C-alpha positions in Angstrom: 0.7 -2.8 90.6 -1.1 -2.7 87.4 -1.7 -4.2 83.7 -3.9 -4.3 80.7 -5.1 -7.1 78.4 -7.9 -8.8 76.7 -9.9 -11.7 78.2 -12.6 -14.2 78.0 -15.2 -13.2 81.1 -15.4 -16.4 82.8 -18.1 -15.6 85.7 -19.8 -12.4 87.4 -21.3 -12.3 91.0 -22.5 -9.4 92.9 -20.4 -7.7 95.4 -22.1 -5.2 98.0 -24.9 -3.2 96.3 -23.5 -2.2 93.0 -20.0 -3.7 92.1 -19.5 -7.0 90.8 -16.1 -9.6 91.1 -15.4 -10.8 87.7 -13.1 -13.8 86.9 -11.5 -13.1 83.4 -9.1 -15.8 81.5 -6.2 -13.9 79.7 -3.6 -15.3 78.1 -0.6 -13.8 80.2 -1.9 -13.4 83.3 -4.2 -16.7 83.0 -7.7 -16.9 85.2 -7.7 -13.5 87.0 -10.5 -12.1 89.7 -11.0 -8.7 90.2 -13.8 -6.0 91.4 -15.7 -3.5 88.7 -17.3 -0.7 90.3 -20.7 -0.5 89.3 -20.7 -4.0 87.8 -24.2 -4.8 88.6 -25.8 -2.0 87.0 -27.9 -1.8 84.0 -25.4 -0.5 81.7 -22.4 -3.2 82.8 -24.6 -6.0 83.2 -24.9 -7.1 79.2 -20.8 -6.9 78.9 -20.4 -8.8 82.1 -22.0 -12.1 80.1 -19.6 -14.9 80.6 -18.3 -15.9 77.1 -17.8 -12.3 76.4 -14.3 -10.6 75.2 -13.6 -7.7 77.1 -10.5 -5.1 77.7 -9.6 -5.1 81.3 -7.4 -3.1 83.2 -6.3 -4.3 86.2 -5.1 -2.6 89.2 -4.2 -2.9 93.5 -2.0 -1.6 96.0 -0.4 -4.9 96.2 -0.2 -7.9 93.3 -1.8 -10.3 96.4 -4.7 -8.1 96.6 -8.0 -8.7 94.9 -7.6 -5.5 93.1 -10.3 -3.3 90.5 -10.8 -3.8 86.7 -11.7 -1.1 84.3 -13.7 -2.9 81.6 -14.5 -2.2 77.8 -16.3 -4.3 75.8 -14.7 -6.1 72.8 -16.3 -9.0 71.0 -20.0 -10.0 72.3 -21.0 -13.6 72.3 -23.3 -14.4 75.5 -26.3 -13.2 73.2 -26.3 -15.1 70.1 -25.0 -18.5 71.9 -27.9 -18.2 74.3 -30.3 -18.3 71.4 -29.5 -22.2 70.9 -29.6 -24.7 73.9 -26.8 -26.6 73.4 -24.3 -24.0 72.2 -25.2 -22.3 75.2 -24.5 -25.8 77.2 -21.3 -25.9 75.4 -20.3 -22.3 76.5 -21.8 -22.9 80.2 -19.3 -26.4 80.2 -16.3 -24.4 79.0 -16.4 -21.5 81.4 -17.2 -23.8 84.2 -14.4 -26.4 83.8 -12.2 -23.6 83.8 -13.1 -22.0 86.5 -13.2 -25.4 88.0 -9.5 -26.7 86.6 -7.2 -23.5 86.2 -5.0 -22.1 89.4 -5.5 -18.4 89.9 -3.1 -16.2 88.2 -1.3 -18.9 86.4 -0.5 -18.3 82.5 -1.8 -21.0 80.1 -1.3 -19.1 76.7 -2.1 -22.2 74.3 -5.0 -22.8 76.3 -6.1 -19.5 75.9 -5.5 -19.5 72.3 -7.8 -23.0 72.0 -10.3 -21.7 74.0 -10.8 -18.4 72.4 -11.1 -20.8 68.9 -13.7 -22.8 70.6 -16.0 -19.8 71.3 -15.7 -18.3 68.3 -16.4 -21.9 66.7 -19.4 -22.3 69.0 -21.5 -19.5 67.0 -20.1 -20.2 63.5 -19.2 -24.0 63.1 -21.6 -26.9 63.0 -18.4 -29.0 64.1 -17.8 -27.4 67.3 -18.6 -29.9 69.4 -15.2 -31.7 68.1 -13.9 -28.7 69.0 -14.8 -28.9 72.2 -13.4 -32.4 72.4 -9.9 -31.4 71.5 -10.3 -28.5 73.6 -10.9 -30.6 76.6 -7.6 -32.7 75.6 -5.5 -29.8 75.7 -7.1 -29.0 79.1 -5.6 -32.1 80.6 -2.4 -32.0 78.8 -1.8 -28.2 79.7 -2.0 -29.4 83.0 -0.2 -31.7 83.0 -2.8 -35.0 82.9 -1.9 -34.9 78.9 -2.6 -38.2 76.9 -0.6 -40.3 74.5 -2.6 -41.5 71.4 0.1 -41.9 68.9 1.2 -45.4 69.4 0.0 -48.6 71.2 1.1 -49.3 74.8 1.5 -52.6 74.5 3.1 -53.5 70.8 4.4 -49.5 69.8 2.0 -49.9 66.7 0.4 -47.0 65.1 -2.1 -48.6 63.3 -5.8 -49.4 64.5 -5.5 -47.6 67.5 -9.4 -47.8 69.2 -9.0 -48.2 72.9 -7.4 -45.8 75.5 -5.8 -47.1 78.8 -8.4 -45.9 82.0 -4.5 -46.1 84.1 -2.1 -45.0 81.7 -4.3 -42.6 78.7 -1.7 -44.2 76.5 -3.5 -45.8 73.3 -3.9 -49.3 72.6 -4.6 -51.0 69.5 -7.4 -53.4 68.7 -5.0 -56.5 68.4 -3.3 -55.8 71.7 -6.5 -55.1 73.9 -7.4 -58.9 74.1 -9.5 -60.2 76.7 -9.0 -56.5 78.4 -10.6 -54.5 75.8 -14.3 -54.4 77.8 -12.1 -52.3 80.6 -10.5 -49.8 77.8 -11.8 -46.7 77.1 -12.5 -45.6 73.8 -10.1 -43.9 71.1 -12.9 -42.4 68.8 -11.6 -40.3 65.6 -13.2 -37.4 66.9 -10.7 -37.5 70.2 -7.9 -37.2 67.5 -9.6 -34.5 65.8 -10.5 -36.9 62.7 -13.7 -37.7 61.1 -17.2 -35.8 61.1 -17.4 -35.3 64.4 -20.6 -37.1 64.8 -22.6 -36.9 68.3 -21.4 -40.7 69.1 -17.7 -39.9 68.4 -18.1 -37.1 70.2 -19.9 -38.3 73.4 -17.4 -41.9 73.6 -14.7 -39.4 73.4 -15.9 -37.8 75.9 -16.5 -40.5 78.2 -12.6 -41.0 77.7 -11.5 -37.0 78.9 -14.0 -37.3 81.3 -12.5 -40.4 82.9 -9.1 -38.5 83.0 -11.0 -35.2 84.7 -12.6 -37.5 87.2 -9.3 -40.0 88.1 -6.3 -37.5 87.5 -7.2 -33.9 87.4 -10.2 -33.9 90.4 -7.9 -35.5 92.9 -4.8 -33.1 92.0 -7.9 -30.4 92.8 -8.4 -31.8 96.1 -11.4 -34.1 94.6 -13.3 -31.1 93.7 -16.8 -32.3 91.9 -16.7 -32.1 88.0 -19.1 -28.7 86.9 -22.7 -30.2 86.3 -22.3 -27.8 83.2 -20.4 -30.8 81.4 -22.8 -33.3 82.1 -25.9 -31.0 80.9 -23.7 -30.4 77.7 -23.1 -34.4 77.1 -27.1 -35.2 78.1 -27.9 -32.8 74.9 -25.6 -34.4 72.6 -26.7 -37.7 73.8 -30.2 -36.5 72.8 -28.8 -35.9 69.3 -27.6 -38.9 68.6 
C-alpha cells in the first residue's frame, strides 16, 4: 500500500534512536501517522516542525499498519511563527485541536483547505484571530456539531441576532431572549465573519465555540480534555483587549 500527498505537519515525536513518528493532516487521507527514518536527525528536524507544509510518500505492507513516510519540504512556516508569541500560540492551538478532534485516516477536505488559509494568515494578516475563530466554527460543523446562526430559534427573525443557545447551538435574537439572556452565549460579529475582528469580539466568540467543543465534541470523543494550547491562546488574546 502506498500513496503520496502534500500535508500539514501536526506533531513529531522521537521513535527509537534516530527515527520519528509524525502526524500529518492531508486533504485526501485525513490525519495520518507514519515513521520517518532519520526523522530525529539534524537534517530533518527543521523540516519536521509543526505547521510546516511537507510532501509525504506513505508506504506499508498492509493498510492498517503504521507505515513509513518519505518526506520532502514544501513550505516552512514554523520558524517565522515562532518569532511572535501570539502567532506561535495560534499555531499550537490549531495543531493541537486537529490532533484532539480528528479521527485517524478520515478525510476532511473542506477543513483542510480552511486550515491552510489560517496557517497562511498567521504569518501575513493581523486578522488571523478572527479567521481562527471561524476555523473553530468549521471544525465543529465538519465533525457533525455545527451551529445554526442564520435565524432566531424562537421567532425565526434574521435581524438582531446577538445570542446563541447553549443547548441547541442556534441563534437567538435580542428581542426573543427575554429573561433567559443571562444564560445564553454571545453571538459576536466575529463569529460569523463580520466586524473588525477586535480581541473582545474574538475572545467572546471563542467562549461560544469553546462551550460546544466541551459539551458536544469532547463527550463524543470519550470526554477528552480540550488541549491546553487553546486556553493559552485565549489568555494571550484577552491580554490584548
